[in-house]
C-alpha positions in Angstrom: -164.9 -94.5 -114.0 -164.1 -94.3 -117.7 -163.6 -98.0 -118.6 -166.2 -98.0 -121.5 -163.8 -97.2 -124.4 -161.6 -100.1 -123.3 -164.8 -102.4 -122.9 -165.9 -101.3 -126.4 -162.5 -101.9 -128.0 -162.2 -105.4 -126.5 -165.8 -106.4 -127.4 -165.2 -105.4 -130.9 -161.9 -107.2 -131.1 -163.7 -110.4 -130.0 -166.4 -110.2 -132.8 -164.2 -108.8 -135.6 -162.1 -112.0 -135.5 -162.9 -115.7 -135.5 -162.2 -116.1 -131.8 -165.5 -115.5 -130.3 -167.4 -117.2 -133.1 -165.3 -120.4 -133.0 -165.4 -120.6 -129.2 -169.2 -119.9 -129.2 -169.8 -122.6 -131.9 -167.7 -125.2 -130.0 -169.4 -124.3 -126.8 -173.0 -124.6 -128.2 -172.3 -127.9 -130.1 -170.9 -129.5 -127.0 -173.6 -128.0 -124.7 -176.3 -129.1 -127.1 -174.8 -132.7 -127.2 -174.8 -132.8 -123.4 -178.3 -131.6 -123.2 -179.6 -134.2 -125.6 -177.8 -137.0 -124.0 -178.6 -136.0 -120.4 -182.3 -135.6 -121.3 -182.3 -138.9 -123.1 -180.8 -140.5 -120.0 -183.5 -139.2 -117.7 -186.3 -140.1 -120.1 -185.0 -143.7 -120.3 -184.7 -143.9 -116.5 -188.3 -142.9 -116.0 -189.3 -141.5 -112.7 -186.2 -139.5 -112.3 -186.7 -135.7 -111.6 -186.2 -134.2 -115.0 -187.0 -130.7 -113.6 -184.3 -130.9 -110.9 -181.9 -133.7 -111.5 -181.4 -132.9 -115.2 -179.9 -129.5 -114.5 -177.5 -131.0 -112.0 -176.1 -133.3 -114.8 -176.3 -130.7 -117.5 -174.6 -127.8 -115.7 -171.8 -130.1 -114.4 -171.2 -131.1 -118.0 -171.3 -127.5 -119.2 -168.7 -126.7 -116.4 -166.4 -129.2 -118.2 -166.7 -127.2 -121.4 -165.9 -123.9 -119.6 -162.7 -125.4 -118.2 -161.3 -125.3 -121.7 -163.2 -122.6 -123.5 -162.9 -119.7 -121.0 -159.0 -119.9 -120.9 -159.1 -119.4 -124.7 -161.3 -116.3 -124.2 -159.0 -114.8 -121.6 -155.6 -115.8 -122.9 -155.4 -112.9 -125.4 -156.5 -110.1 -123.1 -153.1 -108.9 -122.0 -150.8 -111.5 -123.6 -151.7 -110.3 -127.1 -151.1 -106.7 -126.1 -147.6 -107.7 -124.9 -146.8 -109.8 -127.9 -147.8 -107.0 -130.3 -146.2 -104.3 -128.3 -149.5 -102.4 -128.1 -149.6 -102.5 -124.4 -147.0 -99.7 -124.3 -149.4 -97.6 -126.4 -152.3 -98.6 -124.2 -150.7 -97.3 -121.0 -150.0 -93.9 -122.6 -153.7 -93.3 -122.9 -155.5 -91.4 -120.1 -156.8 -94.5 -118.5 -156.1 -95.8 -115.0 -155.0 -99.4 -114.6 -158.2 -100.3 -112.9 -160.2 -98.9 -115.9 -158.1 -100.9 -118.3 -158.6 -104.0 -116.2 -162.4 -103.5 -115.7 -162.9 -102.8 -119.5 -161.2 -106.1 -120.5 -162.8 -108.1 -117.7 -166.4 -106.9 -118.5 -165.9 -107.4 -122.2 -164.9 -111.0 -121.6 -167.7 -111.5 -119.1 -170.2 -110.1 -121.7 -169.0 -112.7 -124.3 -169.4 -115.5 -121.7 -172.9 -114.1 -120.8 -173.9 -114.4 -124.5 -172.6 -117.9 -124.6 -174.5 -118.9 -121.5 -177.6 -116.9 -122.8 -178.0 -119.2 -125.8 -178.4 -122.2 -123.5 -181.7 -120.7 -122.2 -183.1 -122.4 -125.4 -182.8 -125.7 -123.8 -185.3 -125.2 -120.9 -187.5 -123.4 -123.4 -187.6 -126.5 -125.5 -188.0 -128.7 -122.5 -191.0 -126.7 -121.3 -192.8 -127.9 -124.4 -192.9 -131.4 -123.0 -192.3 -131.1 -119.3 -193.2 -128.5 -116.6 -189.9 -126.7 -115.9 -189.6 -125.4 -112.3 -187.9 -122.0 -112.3 -186.3 -122.2 -108.9 -183.6 -124.9 -109.6 -183.1 -123.5 -113.1 -182.4 -120.0 -111.8 -180.1 -121.2 -109.1 -178.1 -123.2 -111.7 -177.7 -120.3 -114.0 -176.7 -118.1 -111.2 -174.1 -120.6 -110.1 -172.8 -121.0 -113.7 -172.5 -117.3 -114.1 -170.5 -116.9 -111.0 -168.3 -119.8 -111.7 -167.6 -118.4 -115.2 -166.8 -115.0 -113.8 -164.3 -116.6 -111.4 -162.7 -118.5 -114.4 -162.4 -115.2 -116.2 -160.8 -113.4 -113.3 -158.2 -116.1 -113.0 -157.6 -116.2 -116.7 -157.0 -112.3 -116.9 -154.6 -112.4 -114.1 -152.5 -115.2 -115.8 -152.7 -113.2 -119.1 -151.2 -110.2 -117.5 -148.1 -112.2 -116.5 -147.1 -113.5 -120.0 -146.9 -112.6 -123.6 -147.4 -116.2 -124.7 -151.2 -116.9 -125.2 -150.7 -120.7 -125.1 -148.9 -120.5 -121.8 -151.7 -118.2 -120.4 -154.4 -120.7 -121.5 -152.6 -123.8 -120.1 -151.7 -122.1 -116.8 -155.2 -120.8 -116.5 -156.7 -124.3 -117.1 -154.3 -125.7 -114.5 -155.3 -123.3 -111.8 -159.0 -123.8 -112.5 -158.7 -127.6 -112.4 -156.6 -127.4 -109.2 -159.3 -125.4 -107.5 -162.0 -127.7 -108.7 -160.3 -131.0 -107.4 -158.4 -129.4 -104.4 -160.4 -131.3 -101.8 -160.9 -134.6 -103.5 -158.1 -136.4 -101.7 -159.0 -135.7 -98.1 -157.2 -138.8 -96.9 -153.8 -137.4 -97.9 -154.0 -134.4 -95.5 -154.9 -133.8 -91.9 -158.5 -133.1 -91.0 -157.8 -129.3 -90.3 -156.2 -128.9 -93.7 -159.0 -130.8 -95.4 -161.5 -128.3 -93.9 -159.5 -125.4 -95.4 -159.3 -127.2 -98.9 -163.1 -127.9 -98.6 -163.8 -124.3 -98.3 -161.5 -123.4 -101.2 -163.1 -125.9 -103.6 -165.0 -124.8 -106.7 -167.0 -128.0 -106.6 -168.2 -127.5 -103.1 -169.6 -124.1 -103.7 -170.9 -124.8 -107.3 -172.7 -128.0 -106.4 -175.1 -126.2 -104.1 -176.3 -124.0 -107.0 -177.0 -127.0 -109.3 -179.0 -128.6 -106.6 -181.2 -125.6 -106.5 -179.8 -124.1 -103.4 -178.7 -120.5 -103.3 -176.5 -120.0 -100.2 -175.0 -116.6 -99.3 -171.7 -118.2 -98.4 -171.3 -119.7 -101.9 -172.1 -116.3 -103.5 -169.6 -114.5 -101.2 -167.0 -117.2 -102.1 -167.2 -116.5 -105.8 -167.3 -112.8 -105.3 -164.2 -112.9 -103.1 -162.4 -115.2 -105.6 -163.1 -112.6 -108.3 -161.8 -109.7 -106.2 -158.7 -111.6 -105.2 -157.6 -112.4 -108.7 -158.6 -109.0 -110.1 -156.5 -107.5 -107.3 -153.5 -109.6 -108.3 -154.0 -108.5 -111.9 -154.0 -104.9 -110.7 -150.8 -105.4 -108.8 -149.3 -107.1 -111.9 -150.0 -104.0 -114.0 -148.8 -101.6 -111.4 -145.5 -103.6 -111.1 -144.6 -101.8 -114.4 -143.9 -98.6 -112.2 -141.7 -100.6 -109.8 -139.6 -101.8 -112.7 -139.4 -98.3 -114.2 -141.3 -99.2 -117.3 -143.9 -96.5 -117.1 
């Protein structure tokens, strides 16, 4: 599958503009602030589990940052191509729709992985003072990676539907927030509906990871979420044929 040229092009476009650097800087400043304040809180409490409990607070806080930074990463993937008219040129190249999609998705996922990779500095610094247990930490990072990949798949789908980058970012944030809080008002629905919403909730599946628990059903949930939104994106790209635009 020849998606590498698209992947390389997209990755270069991130780092030849200010987009990736500004988002990375904002992400690291906020993540560093949360790490410092959460660690200070646990030290002041005394007796709290720094090795386990700290990661629950920290990664929940980092999740808040991703709610707003990842839509900024994904908003341009197809919207910018449509706005500039370069998407017509892109579809004339000898690439299949799925290769274009994978190239863009993996490039954005790589940028996100770099962002997340910088936060490894926090447990390294913590290990100077405390003994860091790898189990809860690895589970938390796995959960954060899967959550971020789900956000990206949602964002790239929305970006394929509009040429307005601001609209793409806002709609992506709206969908992500909806899936996060979807089961937080169980009293307003019937018990059977509440069970369904419970299974659809980001919070329910992510929370296990930050507690240090790696459950197969949670991994499957995020993988299926990715496949579903990437499938919708592919259908969106293929709709050009139905409309006679390709």
